[in-house]
C-alpha positions, 0 to 999 in steps of 0.5 A: 616724816619717815614714820611707818604710822600704821605699823608704829601704832600697832607696835605701840599698842602691843609693846609700848604705851600706845602713843606715837608721834608722827606727821600726817596730811592736814586738810585745812592747810593741805600739808603735813602737820605733827600729830599724836596718835594713840592705839589700843590693841584688842587681843580677842579680835586681833584688832588695833583701834586708834585715834589721833590729834593735831598738835601744831594748832595748839603750839601756834596759838600759844606762840602767837599769844606770847609774841603779842603780849611780849611786843605790847610789854616792850612798847610800854617799857620803851615809853617808860624809859623815854619818860625817865630820860625826859625826867633826867633832862628836866632835872639837869635844867632845874639844876642849872636854874638853881645855881642862879636863883638859889638852890634851896627852893629848887632842891625839892623839885630836883629830888622829886624828879630824881625819885621818879626817874629812879622808880621810887617816887610818889607819882601822886605827889604834887608841888605847891605853887607859891609864887609866879617867878621861875620857881613857881613855873618850875613847880607848875611844870613838875606838876604837869609832868607828873599828871602825864606820867602817872596815867602812863605808869598805870597803863604799864602796870595794867599791861604787865598784869594782862601779860601775867593773866595771858601767861596763866591762860596759856598754861591753862590752855596747855593743861586743857589740851593735855586733858583733852588728849587724856579724855581721848584715850579714856574714850578709846578705852570705853570703846574697847570695853564696849567691844569686849563686852559685846564680844562676850555677850555674842 
């Protein structure tokens, strides 16, 4: 990528903090890949000791995990919206029935469906079926609808929790990668110290 790697590492070790970003041939993909190098200047020997780590693998894994979890959450969200629309349609039907059969027995059903569609209803609530007429059939249909909706909403909640967990794991992985780079640097410092001690005892 136009970076004079060797010269850049030497310059970074003598004048900068020792770090240098550059591209380097990666055997596993047989192509150039971003890399972070670190070099330490051994003044007594006039040597430069360097190391490096590819950073594209970490970026790729983080991006893939985020995309996967985002797609899963979007799918569950779409399902929830679909169920809510169905609930609104059922509410409209129930309202039409209430006009001819009496508004009071059906009002509770309609209100319950509206609460669910708005996201504030109790998904564990069920209506008591006291008759076998149209009102009883509506109450039974409502209970069946809630039986199907409740597990779906639980799945969405679990998926949202899973996305949060993965996000935290990705942050931990990023911190781990950073820690590994720091560990790399510490190991380089140890080598420098060892070489210096050897030169002093020679």
